[in-house]
DSSP file (Angstrom, degrees, kcal/mol; ACC not computed):
  #  RESIDUE AA STRUCTURE BP1 BP2  ACC     N-H-->O    O-->H-N    N-H-->O    O-->H-N    TCO  KAPPA ALPHA  PHI   PSI    X-CA   Y-CA   Z-CA
    1    1 A M              0   0    0      0, 0.0    69,-0.1     0, 0.0     8,-0.1   0.000 360.0 360.0 360.0 126.8  -26.8   -4.6    4.6
    2    2 A P        -     0   0    0      0, 0.0    51,-0.3     0, 0.0    50,-0.1  -0.249 360.0-131.9 -58.1 146.6  -27.5   -1.8    2.2
    3    3 A G        -     0   0    0     49,-0.8     4,-0.3    48,-0.3    51,-0.1   0.188  34.9 -67.2 -83.8-158.6  -30.5    0.3    3.1
    4    4 A Q  S >  S+     0   0    0     49,-0.1     3,-1.2     1,-0.1    -1,-0.1   0.500  83.7 103.0 -69.3-140.5  -33.5    1.5    1.0
    5    5 A G  T 3  S-     0   0    0      1,-0.2    -1,-0.1    -3,-0.1     3,-0.1   0.754 113.3 -62.3  66.2  27.3  -32.9    3.9   -1.8
    6    6 A G  T 3  S+     0   0    0      1,-0.3     2,-0.5     0, 0.0    -1,-0.2   0.425  99.1 130.1  85.8  -3.4  -33.1    1.4   -4.6
    7    7 A R    <   -     0   0    0     -3,-1.2     2,-0.4    -4,-0.3    -1,-0.3  -0.756  45.1-151.3 -90.5 128.9  -30.1   -0.7   -3.6
    8    8 A L        -     0   0    0     -2,-0.5     2,-0.4    65,-0.2    65,-0.1  -0.809   8.9-132.8-107.0 139.3  -30.9   -4.4   -3.4
    9    9 A R        -     0   0    0     -2,-0.4    63,-0.1    -7,-0.1    61,-0.0  -0.724  25.1-132.1 -84.5 131.2  -29.3   -7.0   -1.2
   10   10 A L        -     0   0    0     -2,-0.4     3,-0.1    61,-0.2    61,-0.1  -0.614   7.7-134.2 -81.5 145.8  -28.2  -10.2   -3.1
   11   11 A P  S    S+     0   0    0      0, 0.0     2,-0.3     0, 0.0    -1,-0.1   0.770  80.3   4.6 -73.0 -25.1  -29.3  -13.5   -1.6
   12   12 A S        -     0   0    0      2,-0.1     4,-0.1     1,-0.1    -2,-0.0  -0.967  54.6-132.5-153.0 166.8  -25.9  -15.2   -2.1
   13   13 A L  S    S+     0   0    0     -2,-0.3     3,-0.1     2,-0.1    -1,-0.1   0.478  77.5  99.0 -98.8  -5.1  -22.3  -14.6   -3.2
   14   14 A G  S    S-     0   0    0      1,-0.1     2,-0.4    15,-0.0    -2,-0.1  -0.122  90.3 -76.9 -74.6 177.3  -22.2  -17.8   -5.4
   15   15 A T        -     0   0    0      1,-0.0     2,-0.3    14,-0.0    -1,-0.1  -0.613  49.6-138.2 -78.1 133.4  -22.7  -17.8   -9.1
   16   16 A D        -     0   0    0     -2,-0.4    11,-1.6    11,-0.3     2,-0.4  -0.661  13.6-159.2 -92.0 145.1  -26.4  -17.5  -10.0
   17   17 A S  E     -A   26   0A   0     -2,-0.3     2,-0.4     9,-0.2     9,-0.2  -0.953   4.2-164.6-120.2 143.2  -28.0  -19.6  -12.7
   18   18 A T  E     -A   25   0A   0      7,-1.7     7,-1.7    -2,-0.4     2,-0.5  -0.969  11.3-143.4-127.1 145.6  -31.2  -18.7  -14.5
   19   19 A C  E     +A   24   0A   0     -2,-0.4     2,-0.4     5,-0.2     5,-0.2  -0.932  25.9 165.4-106.9 124.7  -33.5  -20.9  -16.6
   20   20 A S  E >  S-A   23   0A   0      3,-1.8     3,-1.4    -2,-0.5    -2,-0.1  -0.943  73.7 -14.8-141.1 115.7  -35.1  -19.2  -19.6
   21   21 A N  T 3  S-     0   0    0     -2,-0.4     3,-0.1     1,-0.3    -1,-0.0   0.869 129.1 -53.7  60.4  36.4  -36.7  -21.3  -22.4
   22   22 A G  T 3  S+     0   0    0      1,-0.3     2,-0.3     0, 0.0    -1,-0.3   0.489 114.2 115.0  79.7   3.3  -34.9  -24.5  -21.0
   23   23 A T  E <   -A   20   0A   0     -3,-1.4    -3,-1.8     2,-0.0     2,-0.5  -0.771  56.6-141.8-104.6 152.1  -31.4  -22.9  -21.1
   24   24 A V  E     -A   19   0A   0     -2,-0.3     2,-0.3    -5,-0.2    -5,-0.2  -0.951  22.1-177.9-111.5 127.8  -29.1  -22.2  -18.2
   25   25 A S  E     -A   18   0A   0     -7,-1.7    -7,-1.7    -2,-0.5     2,-0.5  -0.935  24.1-125.0-125.6 152.4  -27.1  -19.0  -18.3
   26   26 A Q  E     -A   17   0A   0     -2,-0.3     2,-0.3    -9,-0.2    -9,-0.2  -0.818  21.5-136.1 -97.1 130.8  -24.5  -17.6  -15.9
   27   27 A L        -     0   0    0    -11,-1.6   -11,-0.3    -2,-0.5     2,-0.2  -0.639  29.1-109.3 -82.3 141.1  -25.1  -14.1  -14.6
   28   28 A Q        -     0   0    0     -2,-0.3    51,-2.5   -13,-0.1     2,-0.5  -0.486  27.9-153.6 -74.2 139.8  -21.9  -12.0  -14.5
   29   29 A K  E     -b   79   0B   0     49,-0.2     2,-0.3    -2,-0.2    51,-0.2  -0.968   8.5-164.9-116.7 127.8  -20.5  -11.1  -11.1
   30   30 A E  E     -b   80   0B   0     49,-3.4    51,-2.6    -2,-0.5     2,-0.4  -0.836   1.7-165.9-110.0 148.7  -18.4   -8.0  -10.7
   31   31 A Y  E     +b   81   0B   0     -2,-0.3     2,-0.4    49,-0.2    51,-0.2  -0.999   9.5 174.7-135.7 130.2  -16.1   -7.2   -7.7
   32   32 A R  E     -b   82   0B   0     49,-2.5    51,-2.8    -2,-0.4     2,-0.5  -1.000  17.4-153.7-138.1 141.3  -14.7   -3.8   -6.9
   33   33 A R  E     -b   83   0B   0     -2,-0.4    72,-3.4    49,-0.2    73,-1.5  -0.970  12.2-170.5-117.4 121.0  -12.6   -2.6   -4.0
   34   34 A V  E     -bc  84 106B   0     49,-2.9    51,-3.1    -2,-0.5     2,-0.6  -0.912   9.6-151.4-112.3 132.8  -12.8    1.1   -3.1
   35   35 A V  E     -bc  85 107B   0     71,-2.4    73,-2.2    -2,-0.4     2,-0.6  -0.935   5.3-151.9-109.9 120.4  -10.4    2.7   -0.5
   36   36 A M  E     +bc  86 108B   0     49,-2.9    51,-1.6    -2,-0.6     2,-0.3  -0.816  25.5 175.7 -92.2 120.4  -11.7    5.7    1.4
   37   37 A M  E     + c   0 109B   0     71,-2.8    73,-3.0    -2,-0.6     2,-0.3  -0.930  15.9 102.9-129.3 150.2   -8.8    7.9    2.5
   38   38 A G  E     - c   0 110B   0     -2,-0.3    73,-0.2    50,-0.3     3,-0.1  -0.883  65.9 -51.0 162.3 175.8   -8.3   11.3    4.2
   39   39 A S  S >  S-     0   0    0     71,-0.5     3,-0.8    79,-0.3     5,-0.3  -0.124  70.6 -80.1 -63.3 165.3   -7.3   12.8    7.6
   40   40 A A  T 3  S+     0   0    0     49,-0.6    -1,-0.1     1,-0.2    48,-0.1  -0.357 111.7  18.8 -62.9 147.2   -8.9   11.8   10.9
   41   41 A K  T 3  S+     0   0    0     -3,-0.1    -1,-0.2     1,-0.1    -2,-0.1   0.777  84.5 116.9  62.9  34.1  -12.4   13.3   11.6
   42   42 A V  S <  S-     0   0    0     -3,-0.8    69,-0.1    68,-0.1    71,-0.1   0.546  89.5 -97.4-103.1  -8.3  -13.3   14.4    8.1
   43   43 A G  S  > S+     0   0    0     67,-0.1     4,-2.1    69,-0.1     5,-0.2   0.626  75.5 137.2 107.9  15.5  -16.3   12.1    7.7
   44   44 A K  H  > S+     0   0    0     -5,-0.3     4,-2.0     1,-0.2     5,-0.2   0.938  80.1  44.1 -61.9 -47.3  -15.1    9.0    5.9
   45   45 A S  H  > S+     0   0    0      1,-0.2     4,-2.9     2,-0.2    -1,-0.2   0.900 112.8  52.8 -63.5 -41.0  -17.0    6.6    8.1
   46   46 A S  H  > S+     0   0    0      2,-0.2     4,-2.0     1,-0.2    -1,-0.2   0.866 107.7  50.9 -63.2 -36.8  -20.1    8.8    8.0
   47   47 A I  H  X S+     0   0    0     -4,-2.1     4,-2.5     2,-0.2    -1,-0.2   0.933 112.8  46.0 -67.7 -44.8  -20.1    8.8    4.2
   48   48 A I  H  X S+     0   0    0     -4,-2.0     4,-3.0     1,-0.2     5,-0.5   0.931 111.9  52.0 -64.1 -43.6  -19.8    5.0    4.1
   49   49 A S  H  X S+     0   0    0     -4,-2.9     4,-1.7     1,-0.2     6,-1.5   0.882 111.9  45.4 -59.7 -39.6  -22.6    4.6    6.7
   50   50 A Q  H  X S+     0   0    0     -4,-2.0     4,-1.0     4,-0.3    -1,-0.2   0.910 116.5  45.8 -69.5 -43.9  -24.9    6.9    4.7
   51   51 A F  H  < S+     0   0    0     -4,-2.5   -48,-0.3    -5,-0.2    -2,-0.2   0.954 126.0  26.0 -66.5 -51.7  -24.2    5.2    1.4
   52   52 A L  H  < S+     0   0    0     -4,-3.0   -49,-0.8    -5,-0.2    -3,-0.2   0.832 137.2  21.4 -86.0 -31.5  -24.4    1.6    2.5
   53   53 A Y  H  < S-     0   0    0     -4,-1.7    -3,-0.2    -5,-0.5    -2,-0.1   0.416  89.9-125.0-120.3  -1.2  -26.7    1.6    5.6
   54   54 A D  S  < S+     0   0    0     -4,-1.0     2,-0.4    -5,-0.4    -4,-0.3   0.873  70.6 125.6  52.5  40.7  -28.7    4.8    5.2
   55   55 A K        -     0   0    0     -6,-1.5     2,-0.5    -9,-0.1    -1,-0.2  -0.966  54.6-140.6-128.1 144.4  -27.6    5.9    8.7
   56   56 A Y        -     0   0    0     -2,-0.4     2,-0.9    -3,-0.1   -10,-0.1  -0.917  11.2-144.7-106.4 127.9  -25.9    9.0    9.8
   57   57 A L        +     0   0    0     -2,-0.5   -11,-0.1     1,-0.2     4,-0.1  -0.808  23.1 172.5 -90.7 107.7  -23.2    8.7   12.5
   58   58 A S        +     0   0    0     -2,-0.9     2,-0.4     2,-0.1    -1,-0.2   0.738  60.8  69.7 -88.5 -23.9  -23.5   11.8   14.6
   59   59 A K  S    S-     0   0    0      2,-0.0     2,-0.3     1,-0.0    -1,-0.0  -0.804  85.1-123.5 -98.9 132.8  -20.9   10.6   17.2
   60   60 A Y        +     0   0    0     -2,-0.4     2,-0.4   -19,-0.0    -2,-0.1  -0.567  30.9 176.7 -77.3 135.9  -17.2   10.4   16.3
   61   61 A R        -     0   0    0     -2,-0.3   -16,-0.1    -4,-0.1   -20,-0.1  -0.966  33.3-116.1-137.7 122.3  -15.6    7.0   16.8
   62   62 A E        -     0   0    0     -2,-0.4     2,-0.4     1,-0.1    26,-0.1  -0.293  27.4-145.4 -62.3 136.4  -12.0    6.5   15.8
   63   63 A T        -     0   0    0      1,-0.2    26,-0.3    24,-0.1     3,-0.1  -0.850  21.8-180.0-102.9 135.4  -11.5    4.0   13.0
   64   64 A V  S    S-     0   0    0     -2,-0.4    24,-0.8     1,-0.2     2,-0.2   0.854  74.9 -47.0 -90.9 -61.4   -8.4    1.8   12.7
   65   65 A E  E     -D   87   0B   0     22,-0.2     2,-0.4     2,-0.0    22,-0.2  -0.773  62.7-176.9-168.0 131.9   -9.5    0.1    9.5
   66   66 A E  E     -D   86   0B   0     20,-2.3    20,-3.7    -2,-0.2     2,-0.5  -0.997  15.6-147.3-137.4 138.4  -12.9   -1.4    8.6
   67   67 A L  E     -D   85   0B   0     -2,-0.4     2,-0.3    18,-0.2    18,-0.2  -0.923  16.8-171.1-106.3 127.8  -14.0   -3.3    5.6
   68   68 A H  E     -D   84   0B   0     16,-2.7    16,-3.1    -2,-0.5     2,-0.4  -0.902   5.7-155.6-116.5 147.6  -17.7   -2.8    4.5
   69   69 A R  E     -D   83   0B   0     -2,-0.3     2,-0.4    14,-0.2    14,-0.2  -0.977  10.2-177.4-126.1 132.1  -19.4   -4.8    1.8
   70   70 A G  E     -D   82   0B   0     12,-2.5    12,-3.2    -2,-0.4     2,-0.4  -0.980  10.0-159.0-121.3 141.6  -22.4   -3.9   -0.3
   71   71 A E  E     +D   81   0B   0     -2,-0.4     2,-0.3    10,-0.2    10,-0.2  -0.984  16.3 178.0-124.4 132.1  -24.0   -6.2   -2.8
   72   72 A Y  E     -D   80   0B   0      8,-2.7     8,-2.7    -2,-0.4     2,-0.5  -0.900  30.7-132.3-135.1 152.3  -26.1   -5.0   -5.7
   73   73 A V  E     -D   79   0B   0     -2,-0.3     6,-0.2     6,-0.2   -65,-0.2  -0.954  32.6-142.8-104.4 125.1  -28.1   -6.2   -8.7
   74   74 A L    >   -     0   0    0      4,-3.3     3,-2.3    -2,-0.5     6,-0.0  -0.418  26.9-101.1 -83.9 163.5  -27.2   -4.0  -11.7
   75   75 A P  T 3  S+     0   0    0      0, 0.0    -1,-0.1     0, 0.0    -2,-0.0   0.752 122.0  55.8 -58.8 -26.7  -29.7   -3.0  -14.4
   76   76 A D  T 3  S-     0   0    0      2,-0.1     3,-0.1     1,-0.0    -2,-0.0   0.354 122.3-103.9 -86.4   6.5  -28.5   -5.7  -16.8
   77   77 A G  S <  S+     0   0    0     -3,-2.3   -50,-0.1     1,-0.3     2,-0.0   0.298  82.6 125.3  91.1 -11.4  -29.0   -8.4  -14.2
   78   78 A A        -     0   0    0    -51,-0.1    -4,-3.3    -5,-0.1     2,-0.3  -0.308  56.9-123.8 -72.5 165.0  -25.3   -8.9  -13.2
   79   79 A S  E     -bD  29  73B   0    -51,-2.5   -49,-3.4    -6,-0.2     2,-0.5  -0.850  15.9-156.1-115.2 151.3  -24.3   -8.5   -9.6
   80   80 A L  E     -bD  30  72B   0     -8,-2.7    -8,-2.7    -2,-0.3     2,-0.6  -0.988   3.7-161.7-127.9 126.0  -21.8   -6.2   -8.1
   81   81 A T  E     -bD  31  71B   0    -51,-2.6   -49,-2.5    -2,-0.5     2,-0.6  -0.946  14.3-166.8-107.2 119.2  -19.9   -6.8   -4.8
   82   82 A L  E     -bD  32  70B   0    -12,-3.2   -12,-2.5    -2,-0.6     2,-0.5  -0.918   4.2-167.2-112.0 111.0  -18.6   -3.5   -3.6
   83   83 A D  E     -bD  33  69B   0    -51,-2.8   -49,-2.9    -2,-0.6     2,-0.5  -0.868   5.3-166.8 -96.1 128.3  -15.9   -3.6   -0.8
   84   84 A I  E     -bD  34  68B   0    -16,-3.1   -16,-2.7    -2,-0.5     2,-0.7  -0.970   7.4-152.5-118.0 118.7  -15.2   -0.3    0.8
   85   85 A L  E     -bD  35  67B   0    -51,-3.1   -49,-2.9    -2,-0.5     2,-0.8  -0.806   3.9-155.5 -93.8 119.3  -12.2    0.0    3.0
   86   86 A D  E     -bD  36  66B   0    -20,-3.7   -20,-2.3    -2,-0.7     2,-0.1  -0.854  20.1-158.7 -94.2 110.2  -12.5    2.7    5.6
   87   87 A T  E     - D   0  65B   0    -51,-1.6   -22,-0.2    -2,-0.8     2,-0.2  -0.442  20.9-100.7 -90.2 161.3   -9.0    3.7    6.6
   88   88 A S        -     0   0    0    -24,-0.8   -50,-0.3    -2,-0.1   -24,-0.1  -0.509  20.8-140.9 -71.8 144.8   -7.7    5.4    9.7
   89   89 A G  S    S+     0   0    0    -26,-0.3     2,-1.0    -2,-0.2   -49,-0.6   0.594  91.7  74.0 -82.2 -10.9   -7.0    9.1    9.2
   90   90 A A  S    S-     0   0    0    -51,-0.2     2,-2.8   -26,-0.1     3,-0.3  -0.791  73.7-161.4-104.0  91.6   -3.8    8.7   11.3
   91   91 A Y        +     0   0    0     -2,-1.0    -2,-0.1     1,-0.2    -1,-0.0  -0.390  34.2 147.4 -76.2  74.0   -1.5    7.0    8.9
   92   92 A Q        +     0   0    0     -2,-2.8    -1,-0.2     1,-0.2    -3,-0.0   0.685  63.3  58.6 -81.1 -17.5    1.0    5.7   11.5
   93   93 A F    >>  -     0   0    0     -3,-0.3     4,-1.7     1,-0.1     3,-0.9  -0.852  62.2-173.4-116.2  93.9    1.7    2.6    9.5
   94   94 A P  H 3> S+     0   0    0      0, 0.0     4,-2.5     0, 0.0     5,-0.2   0.795  86.2  59.3 -57.2 -29.9    3.1    3.4    6.0
   95   95 A A  H 3> S+     0   0    0      2,-0.2     4,-2.3     1,-0.2     5,-0.2   0.879 103.8  49.8 -69.5 -35.9    3.0   -0.3    5.1
   96   96 A M  H <> S+     0   0    0     -3,-0.9     4,-2.4     2,-0.2    -1,-0.2   0.916 111.1  49.7 -66.5 -40.7   -0.8   -0.4    5.7
   97   97 A R  H  X S+     0   0    0     -4,-1.7     4,-2.3     2,-0.2    -2,-0.2   0.927 111.1  49.1 -63.1 -45.8   -1.3    2.6    3.6
   98   98 A A  H  X S+     0   0    0     -4,-2.5     4,-2.5     1,-0.2    -1,-0.2   0.907 111.7  49.0 -60.0 -43.1    0.8    1.1    0.8
   99   99 A L  H  X S+     0   0    0     -4,-2.3     4,-1.4     2,-0.2    -1,-0.2   0.901 109.4  52.0 -63.9 -40.0   -1.2   -2.1    1.0
  100  100 A S  H  < S+     0   0    0     -4,-2.4     4,-0.4     1,-0.2     3,-0.3   0.922 112.7  46.1 -59.3 -45.2   -4.5   -0.2    0.9
  101  101 A I  H >< S+     0   0    0     -4,-2.3     3,-0.9     1,-0.2    -2,-0.2   0.901 111.0  51.0 -66.5 -42.3   -3.3    1.6   -2.3
  102  102 A S  H 3< S+     0   0    0     -4,-2.5    -1,-0.2     1,-0.2    -2,-0.2   0.719 112.4  46.2 -74.1 -19.0   -2.0   -1.5   -4.1
  103  103 A T  T 3< S+     0   0    0     -4,-1.4    -1,-0.2    -3,-0.3    -2,-0.2   0.410  91.6 106.5-100.5   1.8   -5.2   -3.5   -3.6
  104  104 A A    <   -     0   0    0     -3,-0.9   -70,-0.2    -4,-0.4     3,-0.1  -0.503  46.7-170.4 -86.6 149.4   -7.7   -0.7   -4.6
  105  105 A D  S    S+     0   0    0    -72,-3.4     2,-0.3     1,-0.4   -71,-0.2   0.627  83.1   3.2 -96.2 -26.4   -9.7   -0.5   -7.8
  106  106 A A  E     -c   34   0B   0    -73,-1.5   -71,-2.4     2,-0.0     2,-0.4  -0.979  66.4-139.3-153.8 161.8  -10.7    3.1   -6.9
  107  107 A F  E     -c   35   0B   0     -2,-0.3     2,-0.5   -73,-0.2   -71,-0.2  -0.955   4.1-162.8-127.8 147.9  -10.2    5.8   -4.3
  108  108 A I  E     -c   36   0B   0    -73,-2.2   -71,-2.8    -2,-0.4     2,-0.5  -0.985  17.0-161.0-122.0 117.4  -12.4    8.3   -2.5
  109  109 A L  E     -c   37   0B   0     -2,-0.5     2,-0.4   -73,-0.2   -71,-0.2  -0.879  10.1-164.3-105.3 128.0  -10.3   11.0   -1.0
  110  110 A V  E     +c   38   0B   0    -73,-3.0   -71,-0.5    -2,-0.5     2,-0.3  -0.901  13.7 168.2-118.5 137.2  -12.1   13.0    1.7
  111  111 A F        -     0   0    0     -2,-0.4     2,-0.5   -73,-0.2     5,-0.1  -0.936  34.7-113.7-138.7 163.0  -11.3   16.3    3.3
  112  112 A A    >   -     0   0    0      3,-0.4     3,-1.8    -2,-0.3     7,-0.2  -0.849  17.6-141.9 -98.1 131.9  -13.1   18.8    5.6
  113  113 A V  T 3  S+     0   0    0     -2,-0.5    -1,-0.1     1,-0.3     3,-0.1   0.770 102.8  50.8 -65.2 -22.6  -13.8   22.2    4.0
  114  114 A D  T 3  S+     0   0    0      1,-0.1     2,-0.4     2,-0.0    -1,-0.3   0.129  99.7  72.3 -99.0  21.9  -13.0   23.9    7.3
  115  115 A N    <>  -     0   0    0     -3,-1.8     4,-1.2     1,-0.1     3,-0.4  -0.840  54.6-173.4-143.2 101.4   -9.7   22.1    7.8
  116  116 A A  H  > S+     0   0    0     -2,-0.4     4,-2.0     1,-0.2     5,-0.1   0.804  86.4  60.1 -63.8 -32.0   -6.8   23.2    5.6
  117  117 A E  H  > S+     0   0    0      1,-0.2     4,-1.9     2,-0.2    -1,-0.2   0.871 101.6  54.2 -64.1 -37.1   -4.5   20.4    6.9
  118  118 A S  H  > S+     0   0    0     -3,-0.4     4,-2.0     2,-0.2   -79,-0.3   0.849 105.6  52.9 -66.0 -34.2   -7.0   17.8    5.7
  119  119 A W  H  X S+     0   0    0     -4,-1.2     4,-2.0    -7,-0.2    -2,-0.2   0.928 108.4  50.4 -66.5 -43.8   -6.8   19.3    2.2
  120  120 A E  H  X S+     0   0    0     -4,-2.0     4,-1.9     1,-0.2    -2,-0.2   0.854 108.1  53.1 -58.5 -36.1   -3.0   19.1    2.3
  121  121 A E  H  X S+     0   0    0     -4,-1.9     4,-2.6     1,-0.2    -1,-0.2   0.896 107.0  51.7 -69.8 -39.5   -3.3   15.4    3.3
  122  122 A V  H  X S+     0   0    0     -4,-2.0     4,-2.7     2,-0.2    -2,-0.2   0.881 107.3  53.3 -60.1 -39.0   -5.6   14.8    0.3
  123  123 A R  H  X S+     0   0    0     -4,-2.0     4,-1.9     2,-0.2    -2,-0.2   0.925 111.3  45.8 -61.6 -43.1   -3.1   16.4   -2.0
  124  124 A K  H  X S+     0   0    0     -4,-1.9     4,-2.1     2,-0.2    -2,-0.2   0.912 112.6  50.1 -65.9 -43.7   -0.4   14.0   -0.6
  125  125 A L  H  X S+     0   0    0     -4,-2.6     4,-2.7     1,-0.2     5,-0.2   0.896 108.4  53.5 -60.1 -42.0   -2.7   11.0   -0.9
  126  126 A R  H  X S+     0   0    0     -4,-2.7     4,-2.6     1,-0.2     5,-0.2   0.921 106.6  51.5 -61.6 -42.9   -3.5   11.9   -4.5
  127  127 A E  H  X S+     0   0    0     -4,-1.9     4,-1.9     1,-0.2    -1,-0.2   0.936 111.9  47.5 -57.1 -46.8    0.2   12.0   -5.3
  128  128 A Q  H  X S+     0   0    0     -4,-2.1     4,-1.1     1,-0.2    -2,-0.2   0.893 114.8  45.0 -64.3 -41.5    0.6    8.5   -3.8
  129  129 A T  H  X S+     0   0    0     -4,-2.7     4,-1.7     1,-0.2    -1,-0.2   0.889 114.0  48.1 -73.8 -37.0   -2.4    7.0   -5.6
  130  130 A T  H  X S+     0   0    0     -4,-2.6     4,-2.9    -5,-0.2    -1,-0.2   0.820 104.7  59.4 -74.2 -28.8   -1.6    8.5   -8.9
  131  131 A Q  H  < S+     0   0    0     -4,-1.9    -1,-0.2    -5,-0.2    -2,-0.2   0.876 110.1  45.1 -63.6 -34.0    2.1    7.4   -8.8
  132  132 A K  H  < S+     0   0    0     -4,-1.1    -2,-0.2    -5,-0.2    -1,-0.2   0.881 128.8  21.0 -75.5 -38.9    0.8    3.9   -8.5
  133  133 A Y  H  < S+     0   0    0     -4,-1.7     2,-0.4     2,-0.0    -2,-0.2   0.611  90.7 104.1-112.4 -14.4   -1.8    4.0  -11.3
  134  134 A C     <  -     0   0    0     -4,-2.9    -4,-0.0    -5,-0.2     0, 0.0  -0.591  36.9-178.6 -78.3 128.7   -1.1    6.9  -13.7
  135  135 A T        +     0   0    0     -2,-0.4    -1,-0.1     2,-0.1    -4,-0.1   0.217  44.4 121.7-101.3  10.0    0.4    5.7  -16.9
  136  136 A C  S    S-     0   0    0      1,-0.1     2,-0.2     0, 0.0    -2,-0.0  -0.477  72.9-106.2 -74.8 140.7    0.7    9.3  -18.2
  137  137 A P        -     0   0    0      0, 0.0     2,-0.4     0, 0.0     3,-0.3  -0.488  37.0-141.0 -63.7 136.0    4.2   10.4  -19.2
  138  138 A Q        -     0   0    0      1,-0.2     0, 0.0    -2,-0.2     0, 0.0  -0.836  67.4  -3.0-105.2 139.8    5.6   12.8  -16.6
  139  139 A N  S >  S-     0   0    0     -2,-0.4     3,-1.3     1,-0.2     2,-0.3   0.857  75.3-172.8  55.7  47.7    7.6   16.0  -17.3
  140  140 A I  T 3   +     0   0    0     -3,-0.3    -1,-0.2     1,-0.2     0, 0.0  -0.531  69.0  13.9 -71.0 132.7    7.9   15.6  -21.1
  141  141 A G  T 3         0   0    0     -2,-0.3    -1,-0.2     1,-0.0    -2,-0.1   0.543 360.0 360.0  83.1   7.4   10.2   18.1  -22.6
  142  142 A K    <         0   0    0     -3,-1.3    -2,-0.1     0, 0.0    -3,-0.1   0.425 360.0 360.0-105.6 360.0   11.8   19.2  -19.4
């Protein structure tokens, strides 16, 4: 459940109806899936915990893969369901990584400023994610 900080928990996941002047209208529901990727021990789970639950995880706990959900009311009255996939930093299963990339609407790539290897991992992950989603022409004129 999202914490304080202006984020509101929605009462249900169903379609909401509102009555105004005798009419019924459907509120828009948005769904987005964000995949958090990076090396092990760079703080992916801590970032998610702070964002969704207003809690700081001071103790390291290895993550295999965890799905977190936040539900919000947007300023226009529509609702947003935000699924955040917390991936393992030890990408031992390439098929799991490929599935995570293929099902994402957005990515958050995390590295530790004091760990050059984690920066290299983010560079590789960026390559993989942009190969899937970039529609830009590559190597024009070469």
